[in-house]
TORGU-74050 format. One record per residue (C-alpha): residue number from 1; residue in one letter; y negated, x negated, z negated. Coordinates in Angstrom, 3 decimals. Example, Ala and Ser with C-alpha at 12.3 -4.5 7.8 and 13.67 -1.06 7.14 Angstrom:
BEGIN
<1, A, <4.500, -12.300, -7.800>>
<2, S, <1.060, -13.670, -7.140>>
This chain:
BEGIN
<1, M, <-1.214, -3.440, 2.012>>
<2, R, <-1.306, -0.113, 1.799>>
<3, G, <1.643, 1.388, 2.088>>
<4, A, <4.793, -1.731, 0.253>>
<5, T, <7.065, -1.290, 4.990>>
<6, K, <3.638, -0.522, 4.419>>
<7, V, <5.229, 1.079, 3.600>>
<8, R, <5.931, 3.243, 9.150>>
<9, W, <4.487, 5.150, 6.121>>
<10, A, <6.680, 2.449, 4.647>>
<11, A, <3.943, -0.014, 5.009>>
<12, C, <3.575, 0.295, 1.313>>
<13, A, <7.057, -0.478, 0.041>>
<14, V, <6.882, -3.797, 1.822>>
<15, A, <3.420, -4.548, 0.644>>
<16, V, <4.398, -4.504, -2.989>>
<17, A, <7.050, -7.103, -2.386>>
<18, L, <4.955, -9.223, -0.086>>
<19, A, <2.035, -9.394, -2.442>>
<20, A, <3.686, -12.176, -4.383>>
<21, T, <4.284, -14.434, -1.407>>
<22, A, <2.261, -17.175, -0.210>>
<23, C, <2.953, -22.821, 0.309>>
<24, G, <1.445, -25.197, -1.543>>
<25, G, <-1.608, -26.141, -2.830>>
<26, G, <-5.310, -26.378, -2.885>>
<27, D, <-7.158, -29.474, -1.875>>
<28, G, <-9.695, -29.228, -4.634>>
<29, D, <-12.703, -28.804, -2.380>>
<30, G, <-13.040, -25.035, -2.500>>
<31, G, <-14.477, -23.334, -5.495>>
<32, G, <-17.812, -24.822, -6.380>>
<33, S, <-18.579, -26.366, -3.034>>
<34, G, <-22.201, -25.725, -2.135>>
<35, G, <-22.874, -23.462, -5.096>>
<36, G, <-24.772, -20.187, -5.115>>
<37, A, <-24.688, -17.820, -2.155>>
<38, D, <-23.484, -20.612, 0.148>>
<39, G, <-20.501, -21.651, -1.959>>
<40, I, <-17.006, -21.242, -0.596>>
<41, V, <-14.334, -19.413, -2.615>>
<42, S, <-10.758, -20.705, -2.428>>
<43, S, <-8.047, -18.104, -2.917>>
<44, S, <-4.256, -17.886, -2.789>>
<45, W, <-2.730, -16.086, 0.176>>
<46, G, <0.469, -15.471, 2.108>>
<47, D, <0.870, -15.606, 5.874>>
<48, P, <0.627, -12.131, 7.439>>
<49, Q, <3.844, -10.693, 8.779>>
<50, N, <2.275, -9.847, 12.152>>
<51, P, <-0.741, -10.871, 14.245>>
<52, L, <-3.904, -9.314, 12.839>>
<53, E, <-4.155, -6.280, 15.086>>
<54, P, <-5.442, -3.504, 12.812>>
<55, A, <-2.849, -0.978, 14.007>>
<56, N, <-0.063, -3.546, 13.672>>
<57, T, <-0.812, -4.869, 10.179>>
<58, N, <0.987, -3.001, 7.439>>
<59, E, <1.328, -5.455, 4.565>>
<60, V, <-0.963, -6.784, 1.881>>
<61, Q, <-1.713, -10.289, 3.123>>
<62, G, <-2.890, -9.239, 6.570>>
<63, G, <-4.685, -6.298, 5.025>>
<64, K, <-6.803, -8.598, 2.881>>
<65, V, <-8.187, -10.252, 6.011>>
<66, L, <-8.789, -6.988, 7.848>>
<67, D, <-10.727, -5.731, 4.850>>
<68, M, <-13.062, -8.722, 5.129>>
<69, V, <-13.429, -8.756, 8.907>>
<70, F, <-13.685, -5.019, 9.678>>
<71, R, <-15.507, -1.892, 8.605>>
<72, G, <-14.524, 1.620, 9.694>>
<73, L, <-15.807, 5.174, 9.535>>
<74, I, <-14.947, 5.421, 5.848>>
<75, R, <-14.755, 2.846, 3.082>>
<76, Y, <-13.035, 3.323, -0.247>>
<77, D, <-15.334, 2.508, -3.130>>
<78, P, <-14.074, -0.811, -4.568>>
<79, K, <-14.479, 0.516, -8.113>>
<80, T, <-13.527, 4.192, -7.916>>
<81, G, <-11.501, 4.411, -4.708>>
<82, E, <-13.655, 7.337, -3.574>>
<83, A, <-13.833, 7.800, 0.202>>
<84, K, <-17.434, 7.258, 1.327>>
<85, N, <-19.038, 7.190, 4.758>>
<86, M, <-19.498, 3.674, 6.129>>
<87, I, <-20.106, 3.673, 9.889>>
<88, A, <-19.743, 7.458, 9.941>>
<89, E, <-23.011, 9.348, 9.672>>
<90, S, <-20.973, 12.525, 9.299>>
<91, I, <-17.454, 13.901, 9.807>>
<92, D, <-17.741, 17.678, 10.123>>
<93, S, <-15.357, 20.548, 10.717>>
<94, T, <-15.494, 24.324, 10.435>>
<95, D, <-11.742, 24.849, 10.568>>
<96, S, <-10.123, 21.658, 9.144>>
<97, Q, <-8.557, 21.012, 12.551>>
<98, N, <-11.396, 20.187, 14.946>>
<99, F, <-13.669, 17.388, 13.750>>
<100, T, <-16.945, 16.000, 15.057>>
<101, I, <-17.644, 12.387, 14.107>>
<102, K, <-21.173, 11.019, 14.365>>
<103, L, <-21.809, 7.283, 13.938>>
<104, K, <-24.700, 5.459, 12.357>>
<105, D, <-26.769, 3.491, 14.838>>
<106, G, <-27.277, -0.267, 14.523>>
<107, W, <-23.695, -1.396, 13.956>>
<108, T, <-22.403, -4.291, 16.066>>
<109, F, <-19.426, -6.593, 16.227>>
<110, S, <-19.988, -10.235, 15.325>>
<111, N, <-20.093, -11.130, 19.052>>
<112, G, <-23.135, -8.883, 19.495>>
<113, E, <-21.348, -5.951, 21.127>>
<114, K, <-22.519, -2.544, 19.910>>
<115, V, <-20.117, -0.357, 17.920>>
<116, T, <-19.893, 2.952, 19.793>>
<117, A, <-17.731, 6.040, 19.919>>
<118, N, <-15.637, 4.301, 22.571>>
<119, S, <-15.017, 1.430, 20.137>>
<120, F, <-13.109, 3.897, 17.961>>
<121, V, <-11.506, 6.110, 20.607>>
<122, D, <-10.201, 3.168, 22.634>>
<123, A, <-8.830, 1.491, 19.487>>
<124, W, <-7.057, 4.664, 18.354>>
<125, N, <-5.572, 5.222, 21.788>>
<126, Y, <-4.327, 1.627, 21.803>>
<127, G, <-2.824, 1.980, 18.348>>
<128, A, <-1.044, 5.229, 19.177>>
<129, A, <0.413, 4.173, 22.553>>
<130, L, <4.167, 3.638, 22.594>>
<131, K, <3.904, 0.672, 24.964>>
<132, N, <1.793, -1.310, 22.466>>
<133, N, <4.460, -1.113, 19.762>>
<134, Q, <2.005, -0.941, 16.865>>
<135, K, <3.595, -0.546, 13.433>>
<136, N, <0.863, 1.823, 12.256>>
<137, A, <1.067, 4.116, 15.283>>
<138, Y, <2.259, 6.980, 13.065>>
<139, F, <-1.172, 7.146, 11.425>>
<140, F, <-2.372, 8.833, 14.622>>
<141, Q, <0.401, 11.439, 14.561>>
<142, Y, <-1.898, 14.268, 13.514>>
<143, I, <-4.137, 13.885, 16.574>>
<144, E, <-3.306, 16.202, 19.454>>
<145, G, <-1.360, 14.466, 22.206>>
<146, Y, <0.435, 11.968, 19.975>>
<147, D, <3.836, 13.296, 21.016>>
<148, E, <2.918, 12.548, 24.640>>
<149, V, <1.644, 8.989, 24.142>>
<150, H, <4.289, 8.159, 21.521>>
<151, P, <7.371, 10.379, 21.998>>
<152, E, <10.306, 10.032, 19.615>>
<153, S, <12.492, 9.180, 22.578>>
<154, G, <12.030, 8.419, 26.248>>
<155, S, <8.890, 7.274, 28.023>>
<156, A, <5.313, 8.271, 27.320>>
<157, S, <3.901, 11.025, 29.539>>
<158, A, <0.264, 10.177, 28.773>>
<159, E, <-1.761, 7.037, 28.079>>
<160, T, <-4.444, 8.518, 25.826>>
<161, L, <-4.602, 11.065, 23.020>>
<162, S, <-5.731, 14.408, 24.442>>
<163, G, <-7.289, 15.288, 21.090>>
<164, L, <-9.927, 12.524, 21.298>>
<165, K, <-13.097, 13.088, 23.344>>
<166, V, <-16.205, 10.893, 23.592>>
<167, V, <-19.380, 13.007, 23.554>>
<168, D, <-21.970, 10.232, 23.685>>
<169, D, <-22.450, 6.653, 22.459>>
<170, L, <-22.531, 7.718, 18.824>>
<171, T, <-20.413, 10.886, 18.826>>
<172, F, <-16.767, 11.748, 19.423>>
<173, T, <-14.478, 14.637, 18.548>>
<174, A, <-10.918, 14.770, 17.246>>
<175, K, <-8.577, 17.740, 17.488>>
<176, L, <-5.544, 17.728, 15.213>>
<177, T, <-2.208, 19.430, 15.799>>
<178, Q, <-2.533, 21.256, 12.486>>
<179, K, <-5.117, 21.926, 9.840>>
<180, F, <-5.541, 18.890, 7.581>>
<181, S, <-8.541, 19.255, 5.285>>
<182, L, <-8.111, 15.784, 3.748>>
<183, W, <-7.840, 13.992, 7.105>>
<184, P, <-11.367, 12.485, 6.946>>
<185, D, <-10.459, 10.797, 3.659>>
<186, T, <-7.589, 8.939, 5.372>>
<187, L, <-9.915, 7.251, 7.875>>
<188, G, <-10.700, 4.297, 5.626>>
<189, Y, <-7.294, 2.822, 6.384>>
<190, S, <-7.446, -0.286, 8.571>>
<191, A, <-5.522, 1.285, 11.461>>
<192, F, <-8.637, 3.371, 12.184>>
<193, V, <-11.206, 0.562, 12.521>>
<194, P, <-13.072, 0.036, 15.828>>
<195, L, <-12.251, -2.760, 18.266>>
<196, P, <-14.560, -4.684, 20.630>>
<197, K, <-14.001, -4.949, 24.376>>
<198, A, <-12.934, -8.576, 23.831>>
<199, F, <-9.754, -7.244, 22.221>>
<200, Y, <-8.634, -5.841, 25.571>>
<201, D, <-10.325, -8.331, 27.939>>
<202, D, <-8.542, -11.408, 26.556>>
<203, H, <-5.997, -10.179, 24.070>>
<204, D, <-4.365, -13.550, 23.369>>
<205, A, <-7.728, -15.165, 22.658>>
<206, W, <-8.663, -12.327, 20.327>>
<207, L, <-5.373, -12.628, 18.421>>
<208, S, <-5.956, -16.353, 17.887>>
<209, K, <-9.423, -15.648, 16.456>>
<210, P, <-10.043, -11.946, 15.767>>
<211, I, <-13.567, -10.563, 16.226>>
<212, G, <-14.605, -7.738, 13.932>>
<213, N, <-17.636, -6.001, 12.475>>
<214, G, <-17.247, -6.791, 8.762>>
<215, P, <-19.103, -9.110, 6.369>>
<216, Y, <-16.980, -12.156, 7.311>>
<217, T, <-15.961, -13.875, 10.543>>
<218, I, <-12.838, -15.977, 11.035>>
<219, E, <-13.732, -19.632, 11.527>>
<220, S, <-10.197, -21.038, 11.793>>
<221, Y, <-6.563, -20.170, 11.129>>
<222, A, <-3.644, -22.577, 10.766>>
<223, K, <-0.500, -20.474, 10.371>>
<224, G, <1.501, -21.505, 7.324>>
<225, S, <-1.468, -23.346, 5.837>>
<226, S, <-4.834, -21.589, 5.630>>
<227, M, <-7.441, -19.275, 7.075>>
<228, N, <-11.148, -20.023, 6.688>>
<229, L, <-13.592, -17.120, 6.751>>
<230, R, <-17.375, -17.457, 6.698>>
<231, R, <-20.148, -15.051, 5.847>>
<232, W, <-21.657, -13.262, 8.852>>
<233, D, <-25.379, -13.464, 8.176>>
<234, D, <-26.250, -10.713, 10.697>>
<235, Y, <-23.775, -8.227, 9.249>>
<236, P, <-25.527, -4.815, 9.321>>
<237, G, <-23.794, -3.234, 6.311>>
<238, D, <-25.127, -2.939, 2.772>>
<239, D, <-22.150, -4.817, 1.310>>
<240, K, <-23.060, -8.291, 2.547>>
<241, A, <-21.076, -11.246, 1.262>>
<242, K, <-22.565, -12.878, -1.835>>
<243, N, <-20.818, -16.169, -1.111>>
<244, G, <-20.702, -18.466, 1.888>>
<245, G, <-17.107, -17.689, 2.749>>
<246, V, <-13.508, -17.600, 1.608>>
<247, D, <-10.788, -20.181, 2.257>>
<248, L, <-7.425, -18.435, 2.030>>
<249, K, <-4.681, -20.935, 1.218>>
<250, V, <-1.023, -20.151, 1.865>>
<251, F, <1.434, -20.459, -1.021>>
<252, T, <5.144, -19.706, -0.808>>
<253, D, <5.445, -19.742, -4.598>>
<254, N, <2.829, -17.997, -6.711>>
<255, N, <3.741, -20.246, -9.649>>
<256, T, <2.397, -23.171, -7.596>>
<257, A, <-0.778, -21.212, -6.916>>
<258, Y, <-1.179, -20.499, -10.623>>
<259, T, <-0.708, -24.188, -11.445>>
<260, D, <-3.409, -25.079, -8.905>>
<261, L, <-5.726, -22.525, -10.498>>
<262, T, <-5.288, -23.877, -14.023>>
<263, A, <-5.673, -27.440, -12.685>>
<264, G, <-9.038, -26.580, -11.152>>
<265, N, <-7.883, -26.856, -7.538>>
<266, L, <-8.136, -23.147, -6.705>>
<267, D, <-10.675, -20.453, -7.535>>
<268, L, <-8.622, -17.282, -7.356>>
<269, V, <-5.009, -16.161, -7.704>>
<270, D, <-4.643, -12.444, -7.093>>
<271, D, <-1.032, -12.103, -8.230>>
<272, V, <-0.280, -13.747, -11.568>>
<273, P, <3.466, -14.533, -11.655>>
<274, A, <5.546, -12.672, -14.209>>
<275, S, <6.672, -15.964, -15.756>>
<276, Q, <3.039, -16.744, -16.672>>
<277, L, <2.091, -13.381, -18.183>>
<278, R, <2.846, -14.561, -21.712>>
<279, N, <0.486, -17.512, -21.260>>
<280, V, <-2.236, -16.162, -19.017>>
<281, E, <-4.655, -14.933, -21.674>>
<282, A, <-4.445, -18.249, -23.508>>
<283, D, <-4.867, -20.150, -20.232>>
<284, L, <-7.717, -18.113, -18.755>>
<285, G, <-9.249, -15.993, -21.502>>
<286, D, <-11.661, -13.458, -20.003>>
<287, R, <-10.997, -14.880, -16.525>>
<288, Y, <-7.744, -12.909, -16.429>>
<289, I, <-7.875, -9.476, -14.777>>
<290, N, <-5.331, -6.764, -15.535>>
<291, T, <-6.377, -3.451, -14.023>>
<292, P, <-4.651, -0.278, -12.744>>
<293, A, <-3.752, -0.215, -9.048>>
<294, G, <-2.460, 2.404, -6.640>>
<295, I, <1.137, 1.206, -6.899>>
<296, I, <4.224, 2.904, -8.290>>
<297, Q, <7.734, 1.481, -8.687>>
<298, T, <10.796, 3.720, -8.398>>
<299, L, <14.584, 3.837, -8.056>>
<300, A, <15.756, 5.438, -4.809>>
<301, F, <19.092, 7.020, -3.882>>
<302, P, <21.193, 7.399, -0.708>>
<303, F, <21.259, 11.094, 0.193>>
<304, Y, <23.058, 10.155, 3.390>>
<305, E, <26.054, 9.554, 1.105>>
<306, E, <27.617, 12.953, 0.412>>
<307, E, <28.458, 12.240, -3.220>>
<308, W, <24.752, 11.705, -3.996>>
<309, D, <23.643, 14.916, -2.246>>
<310, T, <25.190, 17.544, -4.525>>
<311, D, <23.973, 19.714, -7.389>>
<312, D, <26.088, 17.677, -9.790>>
<313, A, <24.465, 14.455, -8.521>>
<314, R, <21.065, 16.048, -9.171>>
<315, K, <21.991, 16.348, -12.857>>
<316, V, <23.164, 12.740, -12.844>>
<317, R, <19.849, 11.537, -11.379>>
<318, Q, <17.915, 13.472, -14.009>>
<319, G, <20.147, 12.012, -16.698>>
<320, L, <19.688, 8.491, -15.369>>
<321, S, <15.921, 8.990, -15.456>>
<322, M, <16.113, 10.055, -19.103>>
<323, A, <18.369, 7.057, -19.857>>
<324, I, <15.657, 4.533, -18.951>>
<325, N, <13.504, 3.423, -21.871>>
<326, R, <10.311, 2.865, -19.882>>
<327, P, <7.968, 2.053, -22.795>>
<328, Q, <10.307, -0.612, -24.131>>
<329, I, <10.822, -2.247, -20.733>>
<330, T, <7.157, -2.275, -19.744>>
<331, D, <6.170, -3.651, -23.165>>
<332, Q, <8.793, -6.382, -23.430>>
<333, I, <9.051, -7.553, -19.824>>
<334, F, <5.769, -6.765, -18.126>>
<335, Q, <3.334, -7.669, -20.918>>
<336, K, <1.080, -4.637, -20.418>>
<337, T, <0.877, -5.036, -16.616>>
<338, R, <2.930, -1.856, -16.100>>
<339, T, <2.566, 1.644, -17.520>>
<340, P, <5.489, 4.085, -17.828>>
<341, A, <5.321, 6.594, -14.974>>
<342, S, <5.119, 10.295, -15.731>>
<343, D, <4.670, 11.493, -12.143>>
<344, W, <5.151, 10.213, -8.580>>
<345, T, <1.549, 9.177, -7.802>>
<346, S, <-0.841, 6.797, -9.585>>
<347, P, <-3.492, 7.132, -12.297>>
<348, V, <-6.044, 5.489, -9.999>>
<349, L, <-6.194, 8.743, -8.033>>
<350, G, <-7.760, 10.487, -10.993>>
<351, E, <-7.404, 14.228, -11.512>>
<352, E, <-9.554, 14.991, -8.471>>
<353, G, <-7.262, 12.894, -6.258>>
<354, G, <-4.092, 14.580, -7.524>>
<355, F, <-2.811, 12.513, -10.447>>
<356, K, <-1.428, 14.691, -13.229>>
<357, E, <-0.235, 12.799, -16.277>>
<358, G, <3.029, 14.128, -17.663>>
<359, L, <3.897, 16.224, -14.613>>
<360, C, <7.482, 14.908, -14.741>>
<361, G, <7.805, 15.973, -18.375>>
<362, K, <11.037, 15.482, -20.306>>
<363, E, <12.885, 14.338, -17.176>>
<364, C, <10.888, 11.089, -17.308>>
<365, T, <11.086, 10.700, -21.091>>
<366, Y, <13.756, 8.583, -22.784>>
<367, N, <16.314, 10.782, -24.541>>
<368, K, <19.648, 9.102, -25.163>>
<369, A, <21.641, 12.189, -26.109>>
<370, E, <20.305, 14.469, -23.373>>
<371, A, <20.658, 11.731, -20.755>>
<372, K, <24.380, 11.235, -21.439>>
<373, K, <24.941, 14.984, -21.592>>
<374, L, <23.447, 15.518, -18.143>>
<375, I, <25.305, 12.589, -16.587>>
<376, D, <28.595, 13.833, -18.045>>
<377, E, <27.893, 17.412, -16.915>>
<378, G, <27.310, 16.093, -13.399>>
<379, G, <30.748, 14.460, -13.372>>
<380, G, <29.503, 10.958, -14.083>>
<381, I, <27.829, 8.386, -11.856>>
<382, P, <29.085, 8.700, -8.259>>
<383, G, <31.593, 5.948, -7.555>>
<384, G, <31.848, 5.247, -11.282>>
<385, Q, <29.029, 2.706, -11.355>>
<386, L, <25.309, 2.564, -10.548>>
<387, K, <24.533, -0.568, -8.538>>
<388, I, <20.801, -1.215, -8.254>>
<389, S, <20.071, -3.348, -5.191>>
<390, Y, <16.977, -5.564, -5.100>>
<391, N, <15.682, -8.614, -3.253>>
<392, A, <16.285, -11.785, -5.229>>
<393, D, <13.717, -14.042, -3.543>>
<394, T, <10.376, -12.753, -4.896>>
<395, G, <8.954, -10.488, -7.519>>
<396, S, <11.065, -11.376, -10.598>>
<397, H, <13.100, -8.207, -10.081>>
<398, K, <16.286, -9.382, -11.793>>
<399, E, <14.749, -9.231, -15.253>>
<400, W, <13.653, -5.614, -15.085>>
<401, V, <16.728, -4.428, -13.167>>
<402, D, <18.911, -5.943, -15.884>>
<403, A, <16.769, -4.222, -18.511>>
<404, V, <17.084, -0.849, -16.770>>
<405, C, <20.845, -1.309, -16.561>>
<406, N, <21.047, -2.328, -20.215>>
<407, S, <19.212, 0.867, -21.136>>
<408, I, <21.568, 3.007, -19.045>>
<409, N, <24.657, 1.154, -20.308>>
<410, N, <23.527, 1.687, -23.890>>
<411, V, <23.236, 5.413, -23.252>>
<412, M, <26.650, 5.579, -21.587>>
<413, G, <28.385, 3.290, -24.092>>
<414, N, <29.697, 1.265, -21.188>>
<415, N, <28.315, -2.145, -20.261>>
<416, K, <29.564, -1.744, -16.684>>
<417, A, <28.036, 1.682, -15.990>>
<418, C, <25.059, 0.002, -14.299>>
<419, V, <24.810, -3.424, -12.684>>
<420, G, <22.252, -5.280, -10.590>>
<421, G, <22.918, -5.914, -6.917>>
<422, P, <20.845, -8.881, -5.725>>
<423, V, <20.238, -9.299, -1.990>>
<424, G, <19.211, -12.802, -0.908>>
<425, T, <15.934, -12.165, 0.871>>
<426, F, <13.367, -9.425, 1.117>>
<427, A, <13.971, -9.186, 4.878>>
<428, D, <17.725, -8.686, 4.383>>
<429, F, <17.113, -6.190, 1.589>>
<430, R, <14.691, -4.099, 3.629>>
<431, A, <17.016, -4.226, 6.629>>
<432, Q, <19.793, -2.704, 4.528>>
<433, V, <17.476, -0.075, 3.063>>
<434, S, <15.866, 0.980, 6.330>>
<435, T, <19.180, 1.230, 8.194>>
<436, Q, <20.885, 3.250, 5.432>>
<437, K, <23.463, 0.587, 4.579>>
<438, L, <23.262, 0.897, 0.782>>
<439, T, <25.656, 3.271, -1.002>>
<440, S, <24.033, 3.271, -4.457>>
<441, A, <20.513, 2.967, -5.876>>
<442, W, <17.851, 0.431, -4.912>>
<443, R, <14.446, -0.656, -6.129>>
<444, A, <11.605, 0.961, -4.215>>
<445, G, <7.862, 1.114, -4.493>>
<446, W, <4.720, 2.344, -2.840>>
<447, Q, <1.248, 0.908, -2.552>>
<448, M, <-1.167, 3.530, -1.379>>
<449, D, <-2.703, 3.425, 2.086>>
<450, Y, <-5.525, 5.666, 0.925>>
<451, P, <-6.244, 7.228, -2.471>>
<452, L, <-4.851, 10.748, -2.013>>
<453, I, <-1.825, 12.498, -3.483>>
<454, Q, <-0.707, 13.292, 0.078>>
<455, N, <-0.116, 9.582, 0.713>>
<456, F, <2.257, 9.356, -2.263>>
<457, L, <4.308, 12.385, -1.212>>
<458, Q, <4.539, 13.082, 2.509>>
<459, P, <5.383, 9.568, 3.804>>
<460, L, <8.184, 9.208, 1.264>>
<461, Y, <9.796, 12.605, 0.689>>
<462, Y, <9.041, 14.843, 3.683>>
<463, T, <12.121, 15.402, 5.862>>
<464, N, <12.576, 12.465, 8.255>>
<465, A, <9.291, 10.853, 7.188>>
<466, P, <9.139, 7.179, 8.217>>
<467, S, <9.467, 5.873, 4.652>>
<468, N, <12.036, 8.431, 3.507>>
<469, D, <14.725, 5.736, 3.485>>
<470, G, <17.101, 7.771, 1.327>>
<471, K, <16.975, 10.706, 3.785>>
<472, W, <16.303, 13.307, 1.123>>
<473, S, <15.377, 16.702, 2.563>>
<474, N, <14.079, 19.864, 0.915>>
<475, Q, <12.629, 22.733, 2.945>>
<476, Q, <10.578, 24.121, 0.057>>
<477, F, <8.958, 20.734, -0.477>>
<478, D, <8.188, 20.418, 3.260>>
<479, D, <6.685, 23.910, 3.380>>
<480, L, <4.394, 23.214, 0.422>>
<481, V, <3.218, 19.927, 1.968>>
<482, D, <2.455, 21.750, 5.219>>
<483, K, <0.590, 24.427, 3.272>>
<484, A, <-1.404, 21.814, 1.352>>
<485, N, <-2.370, 19.973, 4.533>>
<486, A, <-3.597, 23.224, 6.074>>
<487, E, <-5.669, 24.215, 3.037>>
<488, S, <-9.393, 23.994, 3.791>>
<489, D, <-10.382, 23.764, 0.128>>
<490, K, <-9.661, 20.272, -1.239>>
<491, A, <-9.056, 21.441, -4.809>>
<492, K, <-6.543, 24.049, -3.620>>
<493, A, <-4.900, 21.449, -1.394>>
<494, I, <-4.440, 19.133, -4.402>>
<495, T, <-2.917, 21.946, -6.473>>
<496, T, <-0.488, 22.784, -3.667>>
<497, F, <0.530, 19.148, -3.331>>
<498, Q, <1.238, 19.160, -7.072>>
<499, D, <3.396, 22.255, -6.608>>
<500, A, <5.392, 20.223, -4.075>>
<501, E, <5.576, 17.345, -6.552>>
<502, K, <7.096, 19.645, -9.172>>
<503, I, <10.119, 20.031, -6.895>>
<504, L, <10.662, 16.283, -7.326>>
<505, V, <11.109, 16.914, -11.057>>
<506, T, <14.088, 19.217, -10.567>>
<507, E, <15.596, 17.334, -7.621>>
<508, M, <14.756, 13.726, -8.664>>
<509, P, <15.123, 12.183, -5.159>>
<510, V, <13.776, 8.975, -6.681>>
<511, I, <13.258, 8.078, -10.319>>
<512, P, <9.665, 7.113, -11.228>>
<513, L, <9.684, 3.939, -13.294>>
<514, W, <6.174, 2.630, -13.878>>
<515, Y, <2.709, 2.291, -12.446>>
<516, Q, <1.880, -1.289, -11.519>>
<517, N, <-1.367, -2.995, -12.416>>
<518, G, <-3.169, -5.519, -10.297>>
<519, S, <-3.357, -8.903, -11.984>>
<520, A, <-5.530, -11.880, -11.087>>
<521, G, <-6.974, -15.030, -12.532>>
<522, Y, <-10.009, -17.048, -11.509>>
<523, S, <-11.671, -20.364, -12.192>>
<524, D, <-14.855, -21.022, -14.160>>
<525, R, <-16.633, -21.907, -10.876>>
<526, V, <-16.794, -18.295, -9.692>>
<527, D, <-18.042, -15.039, -11.153>>
<528, N, <-18.133, -11.297, -10.409>>
<529, V, <-14.415, -11.261, -9.587>>
<530, A, <-12.731, -7.849, -9.469>>
<531, L, <-9.767, -6.098, -7.881>>
<532, N, <-10.180, -2.831, -6.009>>
<533, P, <-7.825, 0.147, -6.578>>
<534, F, <-5.459, -1.340, -3.970>>
<535, S, <-5.193, -4.505, -6.163>>
<536, V, <-7.029, -6.565, -3.528>>
<537, P, <-9.935, -8.851, -4.547>>
<538, V, <-13.415, -7.598, -3.664>>
<539, Y, <-14.165, -10.910, -1.971>>
<540, E, <-17.698, -10.102, -0.797>>
<541, E, <-18.873, -9.563, -4.391>>
<542, I, <-17.663, -12.936, -5.697>>
<543, T, <-20.412, -15.422, -6.486>>
<544, V, <-20.074, -19.188, -6.749>>
<545, K, <-21.850, -20.899, -9.633>>
């Protein structure tokens, strides 16, 4: 989910790789069962990495469930990605630092407990606390008191965030450590959802069968096999489920899931395997979905290695970027499910969200002569060879890594200038990346946590940011990000973030490769199937024929 060590701001880098996971097969009883509003949808899935605590889930598979079981202050429009009030009646501020949040009345959890200001404040305090070891704790870092409840080292000196205050049942306030005009738009991320008292009263019981306030409830979960969700008929929101429920079935190979779909044993596959892209339109016709998503793929570099952190190496990185024939690779390998990247964000943001097509300019445009000139001027590739590391277990990465290397080798006139460096498993690969063990380039990616330019820049490139695995640091970039966060006018904030992004053009800390589409296929027993801008199915809208 959001963020692929989800991208940790890294929650996202992991999510991209995990999206393709999931073990075998449907039992054939899902799709059309019951028919109409009571029919059950069967869908491919992968076991979540962690128990489904909202502040501890930072990958796609767990995020899918949280999105069905919970609703928060804000919800991102499933079509446009726009941040819209959900449980929030209003989120107001006069200074972009002190916020007053008022809740709509009438919201409850599925166990009947009322959703109140305490439901949010207690959940945020739990998520931020060092002792609870929640992977998404950093999302609360802007709230005053975070450094006391979650210090970088040593023990916590406080149990709750001093910046959160409950005013009454339906009102609470939040004080941030700095001005952050776009902060309300981040609150649709799952780490910010409310939690019922049952979460704290019997934590183990809650983890075995989470209780939320969304359109679905969890009926059963068999780890490694399936999770069955059912429509909550008393759900108070206006986005009620249009089906009777969703059976999520675990697959460890998305090719098996695709086979089950085409055999009529599964209703929905939300990650069409690369090996099937050449056949999918013939197999599914208009039941194949290929739509832009908030995901970008990149090549990252180790700035903790001195030879990569020089002015000469900067020229080499720019040259390498210009040596990659993005249009050819996306056309031949990805069958129109990728688009060459021309900035470091995603087109799904739109201009208002900060996407600016072509911002990278010539540095992201294939130019064989200029690419070799820059690489040669920079003294050649550090170490004499670019080794692109990638996980070999999922995602069909070998094919595109080989293609990137072929493009670079063609430019350099040397078939050993670039080689692939497969790492056996995703876990081993991420362990090497996150502990700075790699000495050359590696495949990276980001799936947005929320649709703002800030989420594509600060978590990845700000000095010592949690997902800045390459340890790049630039004071001018940091200062512009700080300035953008403090800007009270959203349009000015976006422009300032883009000024920070322009520094990435000259420094090239990572090379943008392509924007990734969401791809899905569905059976003829269901209708109204769509992916949201995070490439996750909008399950509650699916109807069963």
